[in-house]
Structure formats: C-alpha cells, structure tokens
C-alpha positions, -999 to 999 in steps of 0.1 A, spaced: 726 81 328 726 57 356 737 21 351 706 -1 357 706 -39 355 673 -58 356 673 -94 367 643 -117 365 634 -148 385 603 -169 377 594 -195 404 628 -188 421 648 -196 389 668 -169 371 656 -162 336 652 -136 309 620 -126 290 635 -142 259 637 -176 276 600 -176 286 577 -197 263 545 -181 276 541 -150 254 520 -131 280 545 -137 308 574 -128 286 558 -96 275 549 -87 311 585 -93 322 598 -72 293 574 -44 301 582 -46 338 619 -44 331 615 -13 309 593 4 334 618 -3 362 646 12 341 626 43 333 616 47 370 653 45 381 664 69 354 637 94 362 646 93 399 684 91 397 694 101 362 713 132 370 724 122 405 761 124 413 780 122 446 787 157 458 820 146 472 833 120 447 814 128 415 804 92 410 769 79 400 750 51 418 745 18 401 712 0 405 702 -36 402 665 -43 400 653 -79 408 619 -89 396 607 -121 412 575 -136 398 556 -166 412 533 -183 387 512 -201 413 501 -168 431 506 -146 400 525 -120 421 556 -101 414 580 -85 438 605 -59 429 637 -53 448 663 -26 443 700 -29 452 721 3 451 759 4 448 774 38 456 808 52 463 799 63 498 771 62 524 761 98 515 753 89 479 737 56 490 713 75 512 705 101 485 698 73 460 676 53 483 657 84 494 650 93 458 639 58 449 615 57 479 597 90 470 
C-alpha cells in the first residue's frame, strides 16, 4: 500500500474533520479524505520504482472555502527518483 496523508484547510486554516462543528461540513471533509485515499490507492497501490524498489508517498491537500462553497484538491508526490515521480503523476492524472 501507498502511504497517503490527507490534510484539510477550511478558509485557509489547517483543520481536521473532527475539529469542525458543522456536521455537514465535517462529514463532507471526512468523505472527501476517504475518497482521495481510495483514489490514490487504486491508481498507485502496487506501484514501485523499477530501479530502486521504493513506493511513492502522496500528500493530498483539500482546501475548502465556506464563502464560495468550493473545494480544491492538490496532490504532492514524494518519490525516490524522477522516473518514479513521473510514473506516479502520470497514473494520478489518468
């Protein structure tokens, strides 16, 4: 399995779903985090560097703005080399 970390920001402040008082927003963030983890695992779960044998590590950042009710997801990939990085980014983008 790939190491996946999900970070949340609401109105530009770091938070977690458990810290959110609005139940709907907390549930939406929790669901979004789980879906992001599943997406990364489905795309990269078995991926290993053909040269070094390492797996990529992914950090997903979910940024939500309450005034516009829009969420933006960003992916940051750490890899042992540029070849694995390109493989991982290519898989996430398809």
